N, C-alpha and C positions, 0 to 999 in steps of 0.2 A: 495416505491421501496425496502427498506430493511425490510423484515419481520423477526424480530429477535426471534420470539416465539420458534423456534426449534434450536436455537444456544446454543452451549456449550463452555465454556472456560475451557480448561484442566489445570492441575497444571503446574508449571514451569518445564521445562526441560533444561538441560545445554548440549550444543554440545561439540565436541572435542576441539574447540578453546576457550571454556569458555563462549560463548554467551548464554544469558538466554532468553528463549521464552516460551510463553504459547499459545498453538495451539487453534485456533477457528474452531469448527466443526458445521455442520448442519445435524441433524439426524445421527450423528456418522460418517459423511463423510466430505471430504474437501468442503469448502464453496466457490462455484463459482457463479459469477453473470455476466451476459452479459449486458453491458451498451450501451447506444446509441452513435452515432458517435461524435467524438471530435477531437481535434488536439493535437499534441505533439510539443508545441511551441519552445522548446529548443533542440530537438533531444535526442538521447540516449548517455549516457556517464557517466563519473565520474570526479569530480574535480581533476586535476593533474594526470589524467590517462596516462600511457605510451602506451596505445593501446593494451595491452595484457589481460586486464580484460575480463572475460566471464559473469560476473553478473553486470549489469549496471542499472543506474537510468533512468526511462522514466517518465517524468512529463506529466500529461494529463490536458488540460485546463478545468476548471470547469465552467459550466453554473449553473443556479439556481437548476436544477434537480440534478446535481452532488453535489452541495453544500448541498442540503437536504439529499442526500444519505450519504455523509461524516458526517454530523451532527448526523444522526440516528446511524451510526456505532460507532462514538465517544461516543454518549450518552450511548449506550448499554455497551461499554467497561468501561466507567467511573462507571456506576452502578455496574457492576461485580467486578471491582477492589475495590470499596468502600465497598460493602457488604462482600467481602472476603479479606479485606486489611491485616489482620494478616497473611494469607496464602501467599500473594504476597510480602508484605513489612516487614514482621516479627514484625509489630506493628500496632495497630489500627489507621486508618487514617480517617479523616472526608472527606466528598465529596469535600470541598474546598481545602484540602491538596492534594487529588488525582488530581483534576483539575489543580492545580499549577504545577504538574510535568508531566502531560499528554500532549504530543505534538499532536495538532490537525491534522487531515488527510488532510484538505485543507489549503494551506498556500498561502498568497499573496506574490508577488515578486516585488521588485523595483531594477532597475539596471541603473546606470548613470542618475538618476533623472526621469526615465521612469517607470511608474507603469504598471504592467501586471495583468491580471486576475488571481485569485487564481488557483493553480494547485494541483492535487492529485499525490503525488510521488508514483510510482510503481517501482518494480524491474523487469528486464527481464534477462533471461538466454539466452546466445547466442550459447551455446554448451550443449551437453548431452541430456539425456532423457526428461528433463524438458525445453528444448530450446523453445523459443517463436516460434509460427507458424503463418503464415499469409495466408489469403484466399482472392480470388477475390470475387466480389459481386455474381457471379454465383456459389460460393462455391467450386471452384477448387483451389488447392494449388497454392500459389504464392511464389516467392523467397522472403526471409526475407531481408529487407533493410540492407545494410551495417551499421555498427554502426556509430554514430555521425551525420553528416549533412544529410544523406539520410533519417533519421527519422524526421529531423527538419521541422516542419510545416505540416507533413503528417497527413491526415485525416484517423482516424482509428476507428473501432468499437471494443473496447476491451472486452475481457472476463477476468474478474478479479478474482483471488483467494485471498480471505481475509484469509491470512495465519495464523497470530498470533499477539500477543502483544510482543514487544521487551522490555527488561529492561536493562538499562545501565547507570551507573554513576548518579543515582538518578533521572532518567527520564524514560519515557516509551511512547510507541505509537504503532500504527498498522502497520504491514507489509502487503503490497499489492503486488501481483505479476501478471503481465500481461502475460497471457499464450497464 
């Protein structure tokens, strides 16, 4: 599912808020992949959000195909970070050291003693030029669900932008955006 042959990891850039990211491109363009239908078991939102945020988390339930996809993306990122570790971490790191700080794309969840299937955490924008768009099966535009519970349990066929690798406080991982 993830053909990484034409992927490129750019050098780290720092945005105005001080966040560090290294963009991932395919043939010099943003890397978008359309995945098969899945659900958003927890809805869209942020922990302790007051309802004013316009960039939210949307976790997608992972089946075996999603898990294989996440593993392939993670493997490519770990290889890139290891082979170019002095560029990204200012010191040479072994594969084991990179794996120790790399946050996997698919994560299991347990809440109140209940185990849930692993999910892929993505981001969605609710406003602006990069706001998430929704479509009916007949490819006509559909109103975007309101944030929170309207997304909970929704079946979606996401188009994912594999945006970048984030770096923060000695950890790193992949930024996925549902578009």
